[in-house]
N, C-alpha and C positions, 0 to 999 in steps of 0.2 A: 503493500500499499504507500509507502511511504517513500520506496523506487518512482514508481507509475505519480503520486502528484508532484515534487519531484521533476522529475523530467515534463511533465506537463508546465509544469512549472518556468523550466532550461529550455522552453521553447514557446514561452511570453504569451500563453495563454493569458495570464496573471501574473503575480509577482506572492509572492509568497515573506513572509515575516518572520518574525522567531528572535528568542530571548536565551540568555544563559538558562535563568528560571524555566523556562518550557525546553531547553537538552538535557534540564538536569533532573524533569520528574521526567520522562521519554526515558530516559536510560536508570533513572532507578525501576522506575514501569518493569521494562528489561531485561534488566539485574534479577529480578523477582522472577519474571516469569520462564526468563530462559537460562538453568543453570548452563549452558550449553557454553552462554555468550562471554567474554569479558569486560573492565571497564575503560580495558584498554581499549579493545573493540571495536567496543562501543563512541570510543572518546574520537579515536579517527573518526568512525562513521557522518561526529557530528565537525569534526573539522573538514573532510568531503563535503557535506553537507552549505556549512558554512561559505567556502569556496565555489561549491557551485553556481548560489544566490548570489549575487556579487549585492552591496545592502540589504540582504536579508534579515543580520540581527538589530532591534530596537536597542535602546538603549533609553534611560533617563523617563522610564515611563515608571519607577518607584512613585513620585509622589504623586502619585492619581489615584493609585491603591485606598490606602483610607478610607477617599469617600467614596468606594464603591458598594454598592448593599450585592451583592449576589447570591443563590440558595446554597451556598457552599461556599463561605468565606478566600480556601482557598483557591480557586478556583480566579479572584480577581487578580491579580496579575496579570492573566488571560483577558483582559477587561483592558486592563491598563498600557496592556502591551494594545491593544488594537486601537484604541489612543490614539496612543503617544505616533502613532506608526504610520494613523491619518488610510485606519483601512480601511472599506465593508461590513465586510463580512469575516466571522469568525466560521470554521468549518473545524467539526466535530462530534462526533456518536455522539455526546454528554448533550443534548440539548435539552432537558432538562432542568437544565445548570446558567444557559442562558439567556432567563427567559426572555421573549421583546420589549414589556416592560423596563427592565431595565437593562437594555443597545437600546432602542430606540433615540429619545435622548441623547445618542450619541449617534447618532446614526449609521445602528452599523442592524444589521442581524446574520442569528444562527444558524450553519445550514447541513444536512450531513453531509457528507465526503463524497456518498454514495449522487445525492440530490448536486450536490454544486459540482464532479465531474459530469455527470446528462448534461449538464446544463450547458458546456464548453461543447459535449459534443453535440446537442441538439445545431450547437451553431455553425461545428465545421467537423464531421467525422472524419475525415481524413486527418487531420492533425490530432489528434487524440488516436485513430488507430493507429500508426505511425511512434503513438510516443511508447503502447505499450506494447508493441513489436519493436521496441530501440529496447522495451524494458526489458520483455524478455528472452532477446538475440545475449544481453550480456547478465546470462543466467548460467555460470557451468557447472556449477557443482552444487545438487546434478542441473541439469541442461533439462528446457520442460519442453513439452510438444506445447500447441498456440489452444489443442485446450485443455492443458493440465496447468497452462498460467490462468485459463480464461477460470479453473474451478479455482485456482486460489486468492485470487484477486477480487471472485464472488463470496468466498468463506471469508475474506476481508472486510467483506459489506459492501460491496460494488455488485451487487444484483441486477439493478437496473441499469447499471451503462454496461457489463456486459450481454444480457440479453442484446442493446444497443447494439455490441461491437459484430457478437455472433450475428447478428441482420446482417450489416453491415457487411463483414464476413466475405457469406454466404451471398451479397449480391442480393435479399430478398427488403 
C-alpha cells in the first residue's frame, strides 16, 4: 500500500506530506506487527520515502496541536501537520477519528485510501494502472503475478481500486 501511494505521488497525481511523528508512528506499528522487520530496515525505508518525495516532510506544525479537538487526542499531530502543510485531504483508514466537524473549519476532509486512489483512477486510469505495474515490477523477493499483486492490494484495502484496475486491464 505504501509503495503504491508513493508511486502515485511520484508520478505527480498528488503531493504526499508527512512528519517525523507520522514516520515514528508507522515504524512503531510495523515493528509491533511484523517481528521479521527491524528498526534499521524501517529507518532506511523512511529515508528513501523522504528522498523520493521532495518537500514531503512537514515541520512547524506542533504549535497547532494544543488547540485541536479530535476523538483521539493522539491523532491531533496528523491534523496539525495537514493544517501546516496546506493539505486538502487526510488519507486514512481511521475515518472515525477524523470527523468532518473537526476538519471542515480548516478546509480539510478525511478520505479512505481506496476512495482517494479511485478518484485518481477515474480521472486518469492509465496513470494509476502504470503506477501499479511499476510497483509490481519492482517486487523481486518474491516476484508477483499481476493477479497476486492485485490480491495483495485488495487485501490492503484497495478493493474498489483493484476492481477498476482489473476491468481496465481486461479492456472492459
